N, C-alpha and C positions, 0 to 999 in steps of 0.2 A: 397187288399180290406179289410176292417175291418170285423172281425168275432165276434159276440156276442153270448156267451153261456148263456142260462137261465134255471133256475129250478123254477118250480111252486110248492108251498107247502101250505097246509092248517094248521093253528095253531089248536091244539086240545083244546077244552073247558077248561077254567080255567088255561091254561099254557102259557099265553102271556109273562110273564116275562122271563120264561125259554126259550120260542121260541126266543124272541129278543136277549137273551144272546148267544145261540148257532148260530144264524145267524151271529151276530157280529164276533164270534170266526171264523166261516167259511170265512167271508169276509177278515179278517186279514191273514188267512192261505193262501187264494187264491192270495191275493195281494203279499204276500212274495214270491210267486212262479211265478210272472210275469204278473198276471191279472191287466189290467188297468181299472180304474173307476168302482170299485165294487159297486153295488147299490142295496138297498133293496126297493122295490116298493110295496105298498098296493093296491090291487084292490078295488076301491071305488064303482064304478058302471060298472059291466062287465058281466052282465047276470049270467050264471051259475058259472063263475069264481069270482063273487063278493066275498069278505071276504078272498080271498086267497092272497098270497104274492109272489113276483117275485124277485129272487136273480139273477142279471145279472152281467156278467164279460165281458170286451172288450179286443180284441187283434188286433194288426195291420194287420194280416194276418193268414191264415190256418197254416202255418208253426210254427208261434209263438204260436198259440193255441196248436199245437201238442207238442211242447217242454214243454209247461206248464203242459199238462196232463202227459207226461212222468215223469217230475220231481215230480209232486204232488203225484203220486201213488207209488213213491219210498220213500215217507216220512212216517215214522212210525206214525207221528201225524194225518195223513190223515186216516190211518187205525182205529186209535181210534176214530176220528170224525165220520167216517161211521158207526162204531159199535154203537155209542151213538144215532145217528139219526134213526137208524133202530131197536132200542130196543123196547120192548113193552111199556116201560114207556117213550119213546120219546115224546118231546113236539110237534111234527109235523108229518105230513104225506105228503111224496112227491107225487104229482099227475102227473107230467111230467117234461121232460127235452128236450130241443132242441137247435139247432144251427141256426144262421141266418147270412147270408153274405150280406153286403151292396152292392147295385147296383149303380155304379157311374152314375151321371146325368150330368157331365160336367158343374157344376154350383158351386157357392159358396153362403154361407149364414152364419148367426150367429150360433155358435156351442155350446153356453153356455147351461148348464143344468138348468132346471126349476123345480118348485115344483110339477107341474101338467103335466102328460104324457098322451097324447091321441093316441090311436092305432086303426088301421083298419086292418083286415085280408081279403084277397080276392083270388080268383082263377083267373089266367090270361086266357082270351080267346085266343085259339090258333091262332097264326099269327099276333097278335096285341102287341108284346112286345114294339117295337119302339113307337107305339101310347101311350102305358102306361107310358113309360118314359117321353114322351112329356107332357102328362096330369099331371103327378106327379110333374114335373118341374113347370108347370104353377101354380098348386095348392100350391106348396111350396112358390112361390113368393107371392102369394095373402096371404097366411097365415102369412108369415113373416112381410108383411105390416101391419098386424093386430096383431102383438105382438108375434108370434111364434118363437121358436129357435130350433136349432138341428133337423131339418127336415131330414128324412131318408126314403129311399125305401130299403126294405130288402127282400131276398129270404129265406124262411125257409128250413132247412135241417135236416134229422134225427128227424123229428117232428111227427112221426106216421101218421095219417090220414092227417095231414096238410103238409106233405112233399112236396115241390115245390110250396106251396102257397106263395103269396107275402103279405108282411106286410108294412104298412107306419106308422111312428110315428113322432110326434112333441111335443114341450114342451112349457108351458107357466109359467110365474112368479107365478100366482095364479088363482084361480077359476074365479074371476071376469074378468080377462083378457081373459081367454078361453071362457067365456060366451059371451063377446063382439065380439070375433072373430066368434063364432057360429051364433050370430045374423046377423053379416055382410054377411054370406052366403046367407041369404034370402033377405037382403036389399040393397046389393051391386050388380049391374049388372054383374060385373066380377065373383063374387061368384055364382050367379045364372047360369051363363053360364057354369062354372066347374061342378056344380051339374047336369045341364041338360045333359052333356056329360056322366057323370058316371052312370046315371040312363036311358039313352037312348038306342036305339036298337044297335048302334054302339059302346057302351062302351067296353073299353079294359078289363074290369075285372067284375067278378061276386062276390059281397060282401058276406062275410061269418059271420064275427062277428066284434065287436068293444069293446072298454073299456076305462075307465078313471082310471088312477093310481095316486097315491101320493107318492113322493119320501120321505122316512122317514129320509133321511140325516144322515145316521149312519157312 
């Protein structure tokens, strides 16, 4: 099962160019040690996380992630990188780090990356895991019909207070496509039914947060 590591950082005022440069350096370093699809995402509309950035790396499984970490921390360049991002004059402040493991849904769909990423984080209602997988699969079918790609259900790990929370994410080519899909939730009977399940008394989850992110394509 795929494992995604994410670091959330906030750029210090007036240091955007320095921040982007050191983020790109980190992405190249991580990729050299086996990370797949390193991405830098900017939180556009995400509540208290707005104006933060997320640097994510993907791995085929937990063992591959472990191998990556072992190799990375044997590299003297990583020591230098950590020293610079933690100095007083660093262009960024790290706010959190977490891991997420993808939950298989026994379905297929488009996996291409988009420019707009939408995420929701929720707590699973005990005893409703199978129901959650069922609703997620139905929602992903609906969203893909309206232009979404790379739909995923994830469980957060080593995420502080969010440990064991579930996250879903999907991507769109642009904000207009995302907006049309959002409109369809209210105008398409299939979307209305999915929403009714999620907010109903037998919902499999309790929503915590959501956000919209932009891929900076670095």
